[in-house]
N, CA, C and O atoms as a Tripos MOL2 file, in Angstrom:
@<TRIPOS>MOLECULE
protein
  280   279    70     0     0
PROTEIN
NO_CHARGES

@<TRIPOS>ATOM
      1 N          -0.4790   -3.8950  -33.8570 N.3       1 MET1
      2 CA         -0.8560   -4.2850  -32.8320 C.3       1 MET1
      3 C           0.3760   -4.3020  -31.7390 C.2       1 MET1
      4 O           0.8850   -3.3400  -31.1620 O.2       1 MET1
      5 N           0.7570   -5.9910  -31.6190 N.am      2 ALA2
      6 CA          0.8910   -6.8980  -31.1440 C.3       2 ALA2
      7 C           2.3140   -4.7840  -30.8890 C.2       2 ALA2
      8 O           1.8250   -3.7630  -30.4050 O.2       2 ALA2
      9 N           3.8030   -4.8600  -31.3720 N.am      3 ASP3
     10 CA          4.1530   -3.9830  -31.0950 C.3       3 ASP3
     11 C           3.6010   -2.9750  -29.8450 C.2       3 ASP3
     12 O           4.0340   -2.8530  -28.6990 O.2       3 ASP3
     13 N           2.3480   -2.2290  -30.6030 N.am      4 ASP4
     14 CA          2.0540   -1.7000  -29.6530 C.3       4 ASP4
     15 C           1.6880   -1.9040  -28.1080 C.2       4 ASP4
     16 O           1.4100   -0.8510  -27.5340 O.2       4 ASP4
     17 N           1.6560   -2.6230  -27.6260 N.am      5 LEU5
     18 CA          1.6040   -3.2850  -26.3440 C.3       5 LEU5
     19 C           2.7980   -3.4500  -26.4220 C.2       5 LEU5
     20 O           3.1190   -2.3020  -26.1140 O.2       5 LEU5
     21 N           3.4170   -3.7830  -26.5300 N.am      6 LYS6
     22 CA          4.7910   -4.2920  -26.3580 C.3       6 LYS6
     23 C           5.6920   -2.8620  -25.5960 C.2       6 LYS6
     24 O           6.3060   -2.7170  -24.5390 O.2       6 LYS6
     25 N           5.4480   -2.1810  -26.4940 N.am      7 GLN7
     26 CA          5.5540   -0.8150  -26.5550 C.3       7 GLN7
     27 C           5.5300   -0.0760  -25.6500 C.2       7 GLN7
     28 O           6.3870    0.7510  -25.3380 O.2       7 GLN7
     29 N           3.9590   -0.4450  -24.8510 N.am      8 GLU8
     30 CA          3.8590    0.3970  -23.3920 C.3       8 GLU8
     31 C           4.0580   -1.2690  -22.2820 C.2       8 GLU8
     32 O           4.6650   -1.1780  -21.2150 O.2       8 GLU8
     33 N           3.5970   -2.3450  -22.6420 N.am      9 GLU9
     34 CA          4.6920   -2.4420  -21.3600 C.3       9 GLU9
     35 C           5.4990   -2.3560  -21.2560 C.2       9 GLU9
     36 O           5.5340   -3.1190  -20.2910 O.2       9 GLU9
     37 N           7.0170   -1.9060  -21.4220 N.am     10 LYS10
     38 CA          7.6810   -1.7600  -21.9210 C.3      10 LYS10
     39 C           8.0210   -0.0780  -20.7310 C.2      10 LYS10
     40 O           8.5810    0.2120  -19.6740 O.2      10 LYS10
     41 N           7.2550    0.5520  -21.8010 N.am     11 LYS11
     42 CA          7.1990    1.5270  -20.7340 C.3      11 LYS11
     43 C           7.0550    1.9140  -19.1120 C.2      11 LYS11
     44 O           7.4290    2.6580  -18.2060 O.2      11 LYS11
     45 N           5.8680    0.3470  -19.6520 N.am     12 ALA12
     46 CA          5.6110    0.3770  -17.6830 C.3      12 ALA12
     47 C           6.0740   -0.0410  -16.4990 C.2      12 ALA12
     48 O           5.8640    0.0600  -15.2900 O.2      12 ALA12
     49 N           7.3580   -0.9630  -17.9230 N.am     13 ASP13
     50 CA          8.4340   -2.0030  -16.3420 C.3      13 ASP13
     51 C           9.3440   -0.3630  -16.0930 C.2      13 ASP13
     52 O           9.9670    0.0130  -15.1010 O.2      13 ASP13
     53 N           9.0690    0.4470  -17.6040 N.am     14 ALA14
     54 CA         10.5600    1.1330  -17.4370 C.3      14 ALA14
     55 C          10.3160    2.5860  -16.0100 C.2      14 ALA14
     56 O          11.3100    3.1760  -15.5880 O.2      14 ALA14
     57 N           8.8580    2.9290  -15.4730 N.am     15 LYS15
     58 CA          8.6660    3.6150  -14.9870 C.3      15 LYS15
     59 C           8.2060    2.9450  -13.1510 C.2      15 LYS15
     60 O           8.0860    3.5520  -12.0870 O.2      15 LYS15
     61 N           8.0370    1.2660  -13.5550 N.am     16 LYS16
     62 CA          8.3350    0.6450  -12.4500 C.3      16 LYS16
     63 C           9.7250    0.5140  -11.6090 C.2      16 LYS16
     64 O          10.2960    0.1970  -10.5660 O.2      16 LYS16
     65 N           9.7690    0.8500  -12.4850 N.am     17 ALA17
     66 CA         11.6960    0.5780  -12.1360 C.3      17 ALA17
     67 C          11.7640    1.6270  -11.7520 C.2      17 ALA17
     68 O          11.8580    1.8980  -10.5550 O.2      17 ALA17
     69 N          11.7330    2.3920  -12.5990 N.am     18 VAL18
     70 CA         12.5430    4.0450  -11.8740 C.3      18 VAL18
     71 C          11.9600    4.3230  -10.4060 C.2      18 VAL18
     72 O          12.6400    4.7060   -9.4530 O.2      18 VAL18
     73 N          10.2700    4.0060  -10.3850 N.am     19 SER19
     74 CA          9.3240    3.5820   -8.9660 C.3      19 SER19
     75 C          10.5420    3.3090   -7.6360 C.2      19 SER19
     76 O          10.8650    3.9920   -6.6640 O.2      19 SER19
     77 N          11.0500    1.7960   -8.2260 N.am     20 THR20
     78 CA         11.3550    1.4220   -6.9150 C.3      20 THR20
     79 C          13.6830    2.5290   -7.4060 C.2      20 THR20
     80 O          14.8060    2.3860   -6.9240 O.2      20 THR20
     81 N          13.5810    2.6770   -7.5940 N.am     21 ILE21
     82 CA         15.2410    2.5450   -7.5240 C.3      21 ILE21
     83 C          14.8660    4.0100   -6.2660 C.2      21 ILE21
     84 O          15.2590    4.1670   -5.1100 O.2      21 ILE21
     85 N          13.6720    5.1450   -7.4230 N.am     22 LEU22
     86 CA         13.6960    6.5160   -6.0400 C.3      22 LEU22
     87 C          13.2730    5.7860   -4.5570 C.2      22 LEU22
     88 O          13.6220    6.1480   -3.4330 O.2      22 LEU22
     89 N          12.3000    4.4990   -4.9780 N.am     23 LYS23
     90 CA         11.8820    4.4620   -3.9480 C.3      23 LYS23
     91 C          12.8750    3.5530   -2.6410 C.2      23 LYS23
     92 O          12.7000    3.9090   -1.4760 O.2      23 LYS23
     93 N          13.7800    2.5200   -2.9080 N.am     24 VAL24
     94 CA         15.0420    2.4780   -2.6280 C.3      24 VAL24
     95 C          16.1100    3.3740   -1.9150 C.2      24 VAL24
     96 O          16.5060    3.1990   -0.7630 O.2      24 VAL24
     97 N          16.6580    4.7020   -3.0720 N.am     25 ILE25
     98 CA         17.7820    5.6160   -2.5590 C.3      25 ILE25
     99 C          16.4980    6.8710   -1.3370 C.2      25 ILE25
    100 O          17.1080    7.7150   -0.6810 O.2      25 ILE25
    101 N          14.8130    6.8440   -1.1700 N.am     26 LEU26
    102 CA         14.4950    7.2210    0.0890 C.3      26 LEU26
    103 C          15.0420    7.4080    0.5300 C.2      26 LEU26
    104 O          15.7490    8.3700    0.8330 O.2      26 LEU26
    105 N          14.6630    5.1140    1.0200 N.am     27 GLY27
    106 CA         15.0730    4.6550    2.1280 C.3      27 GLY27
    107 C          15.9560    5.1480    2.6920 C.2      27 GLY27
    108 O          15.9590    5.9840    3.5960 O.2      27 GLY27
    109 N          17.5010    4.1690    1.6840 N.am     28 LEU28
    110 CA         18.7540    4.4570    1.8830 C.3      28 LEU28
    111 C          19.1090    6.3240    2.8620 C.2      28 LEU28
    112 O          19.9580    6.5150    3.7330 O.2      28 LEU28
    113 N          18.1430    7.3410    2.2950 N.am     29 VAL29
    114 CA         18.4870    8.6090    3.1980 C.3      29 VAL29
    115 C          17.4560    8.2400    3.6200 C.2      29 VAL29
    116 O          16.9740    7.7010    2.6230 O.2      29 VAL29
    117 N          17.0610    8.1820    4.0530 N.am     30 PHE30
    118 CA         16.0530    8.3700    6.1780 C.3      30 PHE30
    119 C          16.8790    6.9680    6.1160 C.2      30 PHE30
    120 O          16.7920    6.9960    4.8880 O.2      30 PHE30
    121 N          17.5790    5.8080    6.3460 N.am     31 LEU31
    122 CA         18.7140    5.2480    6.8070 C.3      31 LEU31
    123 C          19.6960    5.7390    7.8300 C.2      31 LEU31
    124 O          19.9240    5.4900    9.0140 O.2      31 LEU31
    125 N          20.4440    6.9480    6.4280 N.am     32 VAL32
    126 CA         21.5120    7.6340    6.7070 C.3      32 VAL32
    127 C          21.0730    8.2100    7.8720 C.2      32 VAL32
    128 O          21.4740    7.8260    8.9700 O.2      32 VAL32
    129 N          19.8500    9.5870    7.6450 N.am     33 LEU33
    130 CA         19.5730    9.9620    8.6050 C.3      33 LEU33
    131 C          19.0510   10.0210    9.5890 C.2      33 LEU33
    132 O          18.7870   11.0740   10.1690 O.2      33 LEU33
    133 N          18.6620    8.3380   10.1790 N.am     34 GLY34
    134 CA         18.0300    7.8630   11.4910 C.3      34 GLY34
    135 C          19.7450    7.6680   12.2290 C.2      34 GLY34
    136 O          20.0700    7.6880   13.4160 O.2      34 GLY34
    137 N          20.6530    7.4710   10.9050 N.am     35 ILE35
    138 CA         21.3700    6.3180   11.8390 C.3      35 ILE35
    139 C          22.1260    8.2260   12.4270 C.2      35 ILE35
    140 O          22.5860    8.4040   13.5550 O.2      35 ILE35
    141 N          22.0680    9.1290   11.5560 N.am     36 TRP36
    142 CA         22.3920   10.6890   12.4340 C.3      36 TRP36
    143 C          21.8620   10.7060   12.6950 C.2      36 TRP36
    144 O          20.8810   10.6590   11.9530 O.2      36 TRP36
    145 N          21.7380   10.7620   13.5870 N.am     37 ALA37
    146 CA         20.2950   11.1100   15.0920 C.3      37 ALA37
    147 C          19.9900   10.4120   16.5350 C.2      37 ALA37
    148 O          19.6920   10.5990   17.7140 O.2      37 ALA37
    149 N          20.2390    9.6450   15.7130 N.am     38 ILE38
    150 CA         20.5710    8.3770   16.5070 C.3      38 ILE38
    151 C          22.3930    8.6890   17.7330 C.2      38 ILE38
    152 O          22.4680    8.5740   18.9560 O.2      38 ILE38
    153 N          23.4410    9.0470   16.8160 N.am     39 PHE39
    154 CA         24.2910    9.4800   16.8530 C.3      39 PHE39
    155 C          24.3700   11.1590   17.1960 C.2      39 PHE39
    156 O          24.7810   11.7280   18.2070 O.2      39 PHE39
    157 N          23.9450   11.5710   16.2410 N.am     40 ALA40
    158 CA         24.0380   13.3720   17.5530 C.3      40 ALA40
    159 C          22.8260   13.2030   18.5210 C.2      40 ALA40
    160 O          23.5320   13.5940   19.4520 O.2      40 ALA40
    161 N          22.0930   13.0580   18.8920 N.am     41 TRP41
    162 CA         21.8020   13.0090   19.6660 C.3      41 TRP41
    163 C          21.1860   11.4700   20.6400 C.2      41 TRP41
    164 O          19.9610   11.3650   20.6960 O.2      41 TRP41
    165 N          21.9370   10.4880   21.2720 N.am     42 ARG42
    166 CA         21.9150    9.4160   22.0170 C.3      42 ARG42
    167 C          22.4180   10.6300   23.6410 C.2      42 ARG42
    168 O          21.8830    9.9440   24.5120 O.2      42 ARG42
    169 N          22.6070   10.9980   23.8770 N.am     43 ALA43
    170 CA         22.0700   11.4620   25.3870 C.3      43 ALA43
    171 C          20.3950   11.5760   25.3300 C.2      43 ALA43
    172 O          19.6690   10.6800   25.7610 O.2      43 ALA43
    173 N          20.2410   11.9590   25.1460 N.am     44 ASP44
    174 CA         18.6340   12.4800   24.5510 C.3      44 ASP44
    175 C          18.0530   11.3170   24.0760 C.2      44 ASP44
    176 O          16.8770   11.4860   23.7530 O.2      44 ASP44
    177 N          18.4100   10.3680   23.9470 N.am     45 LEU45
    178 CA         17.8350    8.6440   23.5790 C.3      45 LEU45
    179 C          17.7650    8.1130   24.4320 C.2      45 LEU45
    180 O          16.7970    7.3910   24.6700 O.2      45 LEU45
    181 N          18.7950    8.2690   25.2490 N.am     46 LEU46
    182 CA         18.9560    6.6690   26.6940 C.3      46 LEU46
    183 C          18.0830    7.7810   27.7820 C.2      46 LEU46
    184 O          17.2760    7.4390   28.6470 O.2      46 LEU46
    185 N          18.5640    9.3510   27.4050 N.am     47 MET47
    186 CA         17.6810    9.3410   29.0520 C.3      47 MET47
    187 C          16.2250    8.8840   28.9480 C.2      47 MET47
    188 O          15.6680    8.4550   29.9590 O.2      47 MET47
    189 N          15.3990    8.9700   27.4540 N.am     48 GLY48
    190 CA         14.4300    9.2460   26.7840 C.3      48 GLY48
    191 C          14.1170    7.4720   27.5760 C.2      48 GLY48
    192 O          13.5860    7.4420   28.6860 O.2      48 GLY48
    193 N          14.5520    5.9760   26.7860 N.am     49 ILE49
    194 CA         14.2250    4.7040   27.1260 C.3      49 ILE49
    195 C          14.6300    4.3390   28.2850 C.2      49 ILE49
    196 O          14.2940    3.2130   28.6520 O.2      49 ILE49
    197 N          15.9790    5.6970   29.7510 N.am     50 ARG50
    198 CA         15.2210    5.0910   30.3590 C.3      50 ARG50
    199 C          14.1330    5.6930   31.3450 C.2      50 ARG50
    200 O          13.6660    5.2780   32.4060 O.2      50 ARG50
    201 N          13.9050    6.8670   30.5590 N.am     51 GLY51
    202 CA         11.8720    7.3580   31.2940 C.3      51 GLY51
    203 C          10.8620    6.0640   30.6190 C.2      51 GLY51
    204 O           9.7980    5.7860   31.1720 O.2      51 GLY51
    205 N          11.2120    5.5070   29.6820 N.am     52 CYS52
    206 CA         10.1230    4.5200   29.3740 C.3      52 CYS52
    207 C           9.6560    3.3740   30.7690 C.2      52 CYS52
    208 O           8.6110    3.1260   31.3720 O.2      52 CYS52
    209 N          11.7580    2.6710   30.8600 N.am     53 ILE53
    210 CA         11.3340    2.2020   31.5140 C.3      53 ILE53
    211 C          10.0160    1.8030   32.8130 C.2      53 ILE53
    212 O           9.4570    0.7510   33.1230 O.2      53 ILE53
    213 N           9.9190    3.1380   33.2840 N.am     54 GLY54
    214 CA          8.7430    3.0490   34.4280 C.3      54 GLY54
    215 C           7.8120    2.2950   33.4500 C.2      54 GLY54
    216 O           7.4600    1.1170   33.5030 O.2      54 GLY54
    217 N           7.4830    3.2840   32.5090 N.am     55 LEU55
    218 CA          5.4430    3.0070   32.4620 C.3      55 LEU55
    219 C           5.7350    1.5100   31.0730 C.2      55 LEU55
    220 O           4.8780    0.7040   30.7100 O.2      55 LEU55
    221 N           6.8860    1.5750   30.6930 N.am     56 PHE56
    222 CA          6.4510   -0.1660   30.1530 C.3      56 PHE56
    223 C           6.6230   -1.3050   31.2500 C.2      56 PHE56
    224 O           6.8580   -2.4150   30.7740 O.2      56 PHE56
    225 N           6.5660   -1.2440   32.2930 N.am     57 LEU57
    226 CA          7.2870   -2.1600   33.4070 C.3      57 LEU57
    227 C           5.5680   -1.7960   33.8860 C.2      57 LEU57
    228 O           5.1210   -2.9150   33.6370 O.2      57 LEU57
    229 N           4.3160   -0.9840   34.4030 N.am     58 VAL58
    230 CA          3.5160   -0.3650   34.5430 C.3      58 VAL58
    231 C           2.8320   -0.9840   33.1920 C.2      58 VAL58
    232 O           2.7440   -2.1780   33.4770 O.2      58 VAL58
    233 N           2.3930   -0.8480   32.1040 N.am     59 LEU59
    234 CA          2.4020   -1.4490   30.9340 C.3      59 LEU59
    235 C           2.0950   -3.0210   30.8840 C.2      59 LEU59
    236 O           1.1230   -3.4110   30.2370 O.2      59 LEU59
    237 N           3.1330   -4.1560   31.7390 N.am     60 ALA60
    238 CA          3.8180   -5.2490   32.0120 C.3      60 ALA60
    239 C           2.9570   -6.0650   33.0460 C.2      60 ALA60
    240 O           2.4660   -7.1920   33.1050 O.2      60 ALA60
    241 N           3.0150   -4.9850   33.7980 N.am     61 ALA61
    242 CA          2.1440   -5.0690   35.2580 C.3      61 ALA61
    243 C           0.4680   -5.9590   34.6380 C.2      61 ALA61
    244 O           0.0790   -7.1200   34.5090 O.2      61 ALA61
    245 N          -0.3510   -3.9020   34.2940 N.am     62 ILE62
    246 CA         -1.0800   -4.3180   33.9740 C.3      62 ILE62
    247 C          -2.2850   -5.4870   33.2650 C.2      62 ILE62
    248 O          -3.4730   -5.6700   33.5350 O.2      62 ILE62
    249 N          -1.1060   -6.3240   31.9780 N.am     63 ILE63
    250 CA         -1.1440   -7.0130   30.4810 C.3      63 ILE63
    251 C          -1.4400   -7.8490   31.7390 C.2      63 ILE63
    252 O          -2.5610   -8.3100   31.9560 O.2      63 ILE63
    253 N          -0.0480   -8.0800   32.8220 N.am     64 THR64
    254 CA         -0.5520   -9.6740   33.4490 C.3      64 THR64
    255 C          -1.4510   -9.5520   34.3560 C.2      64 THR64
    256 O          -2.4590  -10.1910   34.0560 O.2      64 THR64
    257 N          -1.4960   -9.2180   34.9570 N.am     65 PHE65
    258 CA         -3.2690   -8.6960   36.1270 C.3      65 PHE65
    259 C          -4.4970   -8.9720   35.1360 C.2      65 PHE65
    260 O          -5.4130   -9.6440   35.6100 O.2      65 PHE65
    261 N          -4.6090   -8.5720   33.9360 N.am     66 ALA66
    262 CA         -5.5580   -9.3740   32.7410 C.3      66 ALA66
    263 C          -5.3500  -10.1640   32.1220 C.2      66 ALA66
    264 O          -6.0720  -10.4610   31.1700 O.2      66 ALA66
    265 N          -4.4060  -10.7160   32.4080 N.am     67 ILE67
    266 CA         -4.4960  -11.8500   31.7420 C.3      67 ILE67
    267 C          -4.1670  -13.5470   33.5810 C.2      67 ILE67
    268 O          -4.1930  -14.7780   33.6170 O.2      67 ILE67
    269 N          -3.9580  -12.5830   34.4700 N.am     68 ALA68
    270 CA         -4.4840  -13.0210   35.9440 C.3      68 ALA68
    271 C          -6.0270  -13.7320   36.2740 C.2      68 ALA68
    272 O          -6.6210  -14.7410   36.6570 O.2      68 ALA68
    273 N          -6.1470  -12.2840   35.7770 N.am     69 LYS69
    274 CA         -8.1170  -12.5760   35.8990 C.3      69 LYS69
    275 C          -8.9250  -13.4710   35.3670 C.2      69 LYS69
    276 O          -9.8820  -13.9760   35.9540 O.2      69 LYS69
    277 N          -8.5190  -13.7450   34.0460 N.am     70 GLU70
    278 CA         -8.9990  -14.8120   33.0440 C.3      70 GLU70
    279 C          -9.1740  -16.3960   33.2650 C.2      70 GLU70
    280 O          -9.5740  -17.1070   32.3420 O.2      70 GLU70
@<TRIPOS>BOND
     1     1     2 1
     2     2     3 1
     3     3     4 2
     4     3     5 am
     5     5     6 1
     6     6     7 1
     7     7     8 2
     8     7     9 am
     9     9    10 1
    10    10    11 1
    11    11    12 2
    12    11    13 am
    13    13    14 1
    14    14    15 1
    15    15    16 2
    16    15    17 am
    17    17    18 1
    18    18    19 1
    19    19    20 2
    20    19    21 am
    21    21    22 1
    22    22    23 1
    23    23    24 2
    24    23    25 am
    25    25    26 1
    26    26    27 1
    27    27    28 2
    28    27    29 am
    29    29    30 1
    30    30    31 1
    31    31    32 2
    32    31    33 am
    33    33    34 1
    34    34    35 1
    35    35    36 2
    36    35    37 am
    37    37    38 1
    38    38    39 1
    39    39    40 2
    40    39    41 am
    41    41    42 1
    42    42    43 1
    43    43    44 2
    44    43    45 am
    45    45    46 1
    46    46    47 1
    47    47    48 2
    48    47    49 am
    49    49    50 1
    50    50    51 1
    51    51    52 2
    52    51    53 am
    53    53    54 1
    54    54    55 1
    55    55    56 2
    56    55    57 am
    57    57    58 1
    58    58    59 1
    59    59    60 2
    60    59    61 am
    61    61    62 1
    62    62    63 1
    63    63    64 2
    64    63    65 am
    65    65    66 1
    66    66    67 1
    67    67    68 2
    68    67    69 am
    69    69    70 1
    70    70    71 1
    71    71    72 2
    72    71    73 am
    73    73    74 1
    74    74    75 1
    75    75    76 2
    76    75    77 am
    77    77    78 1
    78    78    79 1
    79    79    80 2
    80    79    81 am
    81    81    82 1
    82    82    83 1
    83    83    84 2
    84    83    85 am
    85    85    86 1
    86    86    87 1
    87    87    88 2
    88    87    89 am
    89    89    90 1
    90    90    91 1
    91    91    92 2
    92    91    93 am
    93    93    94 1
    94    94    95 1
    95    95    96 2
    96    95    97 am
    97    97    98 1
    98    98    99 1
    99    99   100 2
   100    99   101 am
   101   101   102 1
   102   102   103 1
   103   103   104 2
   104   103   105 am
   105   105   106 1
   106   106   107 1
   107   107   108 2
   108   107   109 am
   109   109   110 1
   110   110   111 1
   111   111   112 2
   112   111   113 am
   113   113   114 1
   114   114   115 1
   115   115   116 2
   116   115   117 am
   117   117   118 1
   118   118   119 1
   119   119   120 2
   120   119   121 am
   121   121   122 1
   122   122   123 1
   123   123   124 2
   124   123   125 am
   125   125   126 1
   126   126   127 1
   127   127   128 2
   128   127   129 am
   129   129   130 1
   130   130   131 1
   131   131   132 2
   132   131   133 am
   133   133   134 1
   134   134   135 1
   135   135   136 2
   136   135   137 am
   137   137   138 1
   138   138   139 1
   139   139   140 2
   140   139   141 am
   141   141   142 1
   142   142   143 1
   143   143   144 2
   144   143   145 am
   145   145   146 1
   146   146   147 1
   147   147   148 2
   148   147   149 am
   149   149   150 1
   150   150   151 1
   151   151   152 2
   152   151   153 am
   153   153   154 1
   154   154   155 1
   155   155   156 2
   156   155   157 am
   157   157   158 1
   158   158   159 1
   159   159   160 2
   160   159   161 am
   161   161   162 1
   162   162   163 1
   163   163   164 2
   164   163   165 am
   165   165   166 1
   166   166   167 1
   167   167   168 2
   168   167   169 am
   169   169   170 1
   170   170   171 1
   171   171   172 2
   172   171   173 am
   173   173   174 1
   174   174   175 1
   175   175   176 2
   176   175   177 am
   177   177   178 1
   178   178   179 1
   179   179   180 2
   180   179   181 am
   181   181   182 1
   182   182   183 1
   183   183   184 2
   184   183   185 am
   185   185   186 1
   186   186   187 1
   187   187   188 2
   188   187   189 am
   189   189   190 1
   190   190   191 1
   191   191   192 2
   192   191   193 am
   193   193   194 1
   194   194   195 1
   195   195   196 2
   196   195   197 am
   197   197   198 1
   198   198   199 1
   199   199   200 2
   200   199   201 am
   201   201   202 1
   202   202   203 1
   203   203   204 2
   204   203   205 am
   205   205   206 1
   206   206   207 1
   207   207   208 2
   208   207   209 am
   209   209   210 1
   210   210   211 1
   211   211   212 2
   212   211   213 am
   213   213   214 1
   214   214   215 1
   215   215   216 2
   216   215   217 am
   217   217   218 1
   218   218   219 1
   219   219   220 2
   220   219   221 am
   221   221   222 1
   222   222   223 1
   223   223   224 2
   224   223   225 am
   225   225   226 1
   226   226   227 1
   227   227   228 2
   228   227   229 am
   229   229   230 1
   230   230   231 1
   231   231   232 2
   232   231   233 am
   233   233   234 1
   234   234   235 1
   235   235   236 2
   236   235   237 am
   237   237   238 1
   238   238   239 1
   239   239   240 2
   240   239   241 am
   241   241   242 1
   242   242   243 1
   243   243   244 2
   244   243   245 am
   245   245   246 1
   246   246   247 1
   247   247   248 2
   248   247   249 am
   249   249   250 1
   250   250   251 1
   251   251   252 2
   252   251   253 am
   253   253   254 1
   254   254   255 1
   255   255   256 2
   256   255   257 am
   257   257   258 1
   258   258   259 1
   259   259   260 2
   260   259   261 am
   261   261   262 1
   262   262   263 1
   263   263   264 2
   264   263   265 am
   265   265   266 1
   266   266   267 1
   267   267   268 2
   268   267   269 am
   269   269   270 1
   270   270   271 1
   271   271   272 2
   272   271   273 am
   273   273   274 1
   274   274   275 1
   275   275   276 2
   276   275   277 am
   277   277   278 1
   278   278   279 1
   279   279   280 2
@<TRIPOS>SUBSTRUCTURE
     1 MET1         2 RESIDUE 1 A MET
     2 ALA2         6 RESIDUE 1 A ALA
     3 ASP3        10 RESIDUE 1 A ASP
     4 ASP4        14 RESIDUE 1 A ASP
     5 LEU5        18 RESIDUE 1 A LEU
     6 LYS6        22 RESIDUE 1 A LYS
     7 GLN7        26 RESIDUE 1 A GLN
     8 GLU8        30 RESIDUE 1 A GLU
     9 GLU9        34 RESIDUE 1 A GLU
    10 LYS10       38 RESIDUE 1 A LYS
    11 LYS11       42 RESIDUE 1 A LYS
    12 ALA12       46 RESIDUE 1 A ALA
    13 ASP13       50 RESIDUE 1 A ASP
    14 ALA14       54 RESIDUE 1 A ALA
    15 LYS15       58 RESIDUE 1 A LYS
    16 LYS16       62 RESIDUE 1 A LYS
    17 ALA17       66 RESIDUE 1 A ALA
    18 VAL18       70 RESIDUE 1 A VAL
    19 SER19       74 RESIDUE 1 A SER
    20 THR20       78 RESIDUE 1 A THR
    21 ILE21       82 RESIDUE 1 A ILE
    22 LEU22       86 RESIDUE 1 A LEU
    23 LYS23       90 RESIDUE 1 A LYS
    24 VAL24       94 RESIDUE 1 A VAL
    25 ILE25       98 RESIDUE 1 A ILE
    26 LEU26      102 RESIDUE 1 A LEU
    27 GLY27      106 RESIDUE 1 A GLY
    28 LEU28      110 RESIDUE 1 A LEU
    29 VAL29      114 RESIDUE 1 A VAL
    30 PHE30      118 RESIDUE 1 A PHE
    31 LEU31      122 RESIDUE 1 A LEU
    32 VAL32      126 RESIDUE 1 A VAL
    33 LEU33      130 RESIDUE 1 A LEU
    34 GLY34      134 RESIDUE 1 A GLY
    35 ILE35      138 RESIDUE 1 A ILE
    36 TRP36      142 RESIDUE 1 A TRP
    37 ALA37      146 RESIDUE 1 A ALA
    38 ILE38      150 RESIDUE 1 A ILE
    39 PHE39      154 RESIDUE 1 A PHE
    40 ALA40      158 RESIDUE 1 A ALA
    41 TRP41      162 RESIDUE 1 A TRP
    42 ARG42      166 RESIDUE 1 A ARG
    43 ALA43      170 RESIDUE 1 A ALA
    44 ASP44      174 RESIDUE 1 A ASP
    45 LEU45      178 RESIDUE 1 A LEU
    46 LEU46      182 RESIDUE 1 A LEU
    47 MET47      186 RESIDUE 1 A MET
    48 GLY48      190 RESIDUE 1 A GLY
    49 ILE49      194 RESIDUE 1 A ILE
    50 ARG50      198 RESIDUE 1 A ARG
    51 GLY51      202 RESIDUE 1 A GLY
    52 CYS52      206 RESIDUE 1 A CYS
    53 ILE53      210 RESIDUE 1 A ILE
    54 GLY54      214 RESIDUE 1 A GLY
    55 LEU55      218 RESIDUE 1 A LEU
    56 PHE56      222 RESIDUE 1 A PHE
    57 LEU57      226 RESIDUE 1 A LEU
    58 VAL58      230 RESIDUE 1 A VAL
    59 LEU59      234 RESIDUE 1 A LEU
    60 ALA60      238 RESIDUE 1 A ALA
    61 ALA61      242 RESIDUE 1 A ALA
    62 ILE62      246 RESIDUE 1 A ILE
    63 ILE63      250 RESIDUE 1 A ILE
    64 THR64      254 RESIDUE 1 A THR
    65 PHE65      258 RESIDUE 1 A PHE
    66 ALA66      262 RESIDUE 1 A ALA
    67 ILE67      266 RESIDUE 1 A ILE
    68 ALA68      270 RESIDUE 1 A ALA
    69 LYS69      274 RESIDUE 1 A LYS
    70 GLU70      278 RESIDUE 1 A GLU
């Protein structure tokens, strides 16, 4: 009975370890793809950031006015 429980625990630990390894590998793949996308579309990324600066400043102003109103 105790041996069965130990074997089940070992199986569960092995499954957990494999799951963790797969998640780490998937995370590394996404990280590499993200870095590649930044380099590949650098000009478009910078244009998007420049386009968002105005919207960010408007949002900051609205939040500032809301805080000042209190």
